[in-house]
C-alpha positions, 0 to 999 in steps of 0.5 A: 963632599967637603965637610966644614968644621966650626970653631968649638967657640962658634958652636957655643955661641950658636947654641947660646943664641938658640936657647935664649930665643926659645927662652923669650917666647912666654905664654901669656899671663892668664887673667887674674881672678876676679878680673872676668868683667874687665876681660869681656869687651867693654859694654857700650850704652846710652843711658837716659837719665832724668834731671833729679834724683831719679837718675842718681844711680846712674850718675853715681855709677858714673863718677864713683868708677863703679861703671869702669869697675865693670868695664862699661862705657856709659853715656849718660843723656839727661832729659827733663822727666823720665817720660823723656827718656822713653821718648828718647829710647822709642826714637833710637836716641838712647838705649835705656830709659827710666820711668815711674809706673804711670809714664811707663804704662802709657808707652807700652805698644806692639811697636815699643821694644822696651823691656822692663829689666828691674824696679830702681826707685819706690817713693815714700810718704812725704817724698813731694808736698802739695803747696798752694798760694791762696788762704782760700785753698784749705784742702784739695777740694778747694781747687776747683777753679784754680790753675795747677802746674802739671807735668803731662805724661808723667807720674805728677799728672797721674797723681793729679788725677788720683787726688781729684778722685779722692776729693770729688773733683772732676778734671775739667774743675781744674785748670791744667797748666802744662810745663815741661821742667821743674825750672818751668814750675818754679817760675810759673809759681813765682810769676803768679801764673799757677795757684798749686803745685807737687814740690820735691826737694830739689826746688821746695826751699825756693817754694817756701820763700814765695810769700803766702805759700803754704804745704797742705800735705805730702803725697799721700794726699793722693793715696799714690806712690809711685815706683820707678823702673829701668827699661832697656831696648830689647835688641840691647838685651839679645845682642849683649847679655853679659853686658846688661848683666854687668849694668845690672850689678853696677847699678846694685853697687851705685845703690849700695853707695847712695845709701852709704855715702849720701853726702858724696852722692849729694856732691854728685848731684850738684856737680852733674844737674846743679842742685844745691847740696842740702836740697840734693841730700834732702831728695835722696831720702825722698825715695828708696833706691832699690834693684829687684822686681817683684810681682807686686811691682809689675802689678802696680804697672797694671793697675796704673795702666787699668785705672788710667785707661778706665779714666781716658788718661791713656789708650792702649791695654795690654798685658804687662808680661809681654813687655818684661824680660826676667832673665837679665836680673835673675842671672846677674842677681838671682835673689832679686826677682821674686815674680810669680 
């Protein structure tokens, strides 16, 4: 067999090409430390949020880039009240819901897949005020025979019920006018269709401008201070445990942001909800923003539910522990769970 001899220059050229080709095969760069959230697949979630200060944590997390930091693709869907976000989640329109204790208590049943993950707000005295427009209403007891604006199936309805109990009134003693939003409450009060209503910071300035409108006192008149909860679909928790934990961490950062940046938070509220800046700023101090879950929080839901059942406001009796999932918050922020 004839041997083919290559010129020396060809051998050098081929060797160079082989070495160059091998040097071009580089290992993929390892993720930078601290970028674990970005390395995960995006957590996609439809967030049910109300149209007032109860929803600020979600809106801040979105607008301040906190969701992006944790690789969360959140679609925020706005509803009038927290109870509406629960109804939407039950119907499969959202993955998460926010609700005050009474609204949450009224919706738990065997078919409900929502689970309480955390307490996200607590009311403070002075967070809302009882306004009336007639001089003959000196105390809440004088509401007998009057027309009141009520947000059905919300903590507002429960607040009225506890106020009646405290001042010796029965539900049938007062004419309930059920209205679907704060804007409807304001319009009804302005047009003299109702005589009394509970007012938050978002519409208080407009209420104060109405002739003969008077403030009888704050929400402590009823002896009830509400707590707000985050609820999530059980299927989402099961399928995306890591994403849910990132979601909780993001909300925790948003909570700290609200406390440290009230002016920026008010601007976000204005941009998202058209709440005037001064009212938005005032509404931030009307509730405490939290991210935790204590035995006392769960006991509050139970106590509200039991009172509401005994007084005909809701029907289902249940064990709140059947509708709570402690694992996500324990994994994300272990020190925030103190449930017995």
